C-alpha positions in Angstrom: 0.9 -29.3 -7.9 1.7 -25.6 -9.2 3.3 -23.4 -7.0 2.8 -19.6 -7.9 5.8 -17.5 -7.3 5.0 -14.2 -5.6 6.0 -11.1 -7.0 8.1 -8.8 -4.7 5.6 -6.1 -5.0 2.8 -8.4 -3.8 4.6 -9.1 -0.5 5.4 -5.3 -0.1 1.7 -4.5 -0.6 0.6 -7.1 2.1 2.9 -5.4 4.4 1.5 -1.9 3.5 -2.0 -3.2 3.9 -1.1 -4.4 7.5 0.4 -0.8 8.3 -2.7 0.9 6.9 -4.8 -1.4 9.0 -2.8 -0.9 12.0 -4.0 2.8 12.1 -0.2 4.1 12.0 -1.4 6.5 9.6 -4.8 8.4 9.2 -6.8 9.4 6.4 -5.3 12.6 5.2 -1.7 11.7 6.6 1.2 11.8 4.1 3.2 8.7 4.2 6.9 8.9 4.4 8.9 9.3 1.0 9.5 6.1 -0.9 13.0 5.9 0.1 12.3 5.9 4.0 9.2 3.8 3.6 11.2 1.1 1.7 13.9 1.3 4.3 11.2 0.9 7.0 9.5 -2.2 5.2 12.9 -3.6 4.2 12.6 -3.7 0.5 13.7 -2.1 -2.8 11.9 1.3 -4.1 11.0 -0.5 -7.2 8.9 -3.3 -5.2 7.3 -0.5 -3.1 6.5 1.6 -6.2 4.7 -1.5 -7.7 2.6 -1.7 -4.4 1.9 1.7 -4.1 0.5 1.7 -7.8 -1.9 -1.0 -6.8 -2.9 0.9 -3.6 -3.5 4.3 -5.8 -5.6 2.2 -8.4 -7.8 0.8 -5.4 -8.1 4.4 -4.3 -6.4 3.9 -0.8 -3.5 6.3 -1.6 -3.0 9.4 -3.8 0.3 10.4 -4.9 1.2 13.8 -6.0 4.4 15.0 -7.8 6.4 17.3 -5.4 4.0 16.6 -2.4 4.1 13.1 -1.9 1.6 9.9 -1.2 -1.4 10.8 0.9 -3.6 8.1 2.5 -7.0 8.8 1.2 -10.3 8.9 3.4 -11.9 5.6 2.6 -15.3 4.6 3.2 -16.0 1.0 2.4 -19.2 0.0 0.8 -20.1 -3.4 2.1 -19.3 -5.1 -0.7 -15.6 -3.6 -1.1 -14.5 -3.8 2.5 -12.3 -6.8 1.7 -10.1 -4.9 -0.5 -7.7 -4.2 2.3 -8.0 -7.8 3.8 -7.1 -9.6 0.5 -4.3 -12.1 1.3 -1.9 -12.9 -1.7 
């Protein structure tokens, strides 16, 4: 039996997905700074950055230098609604 070791950013991604699904932040809201968000989640900035890059690639957040990271308005076509529910 092979057990895949999870990368830290995958665990952080799971936590971020739960926060997004909880409704704590609404589309258009800016997320806290990386330092603050990492502290809230209890992780490193490096792991947080990895997770945020994945969310950006998925189109869930958008980061702008000097402004921060905003939760984008997300509409889910029927075949893509599971992207936030994937469990790693």
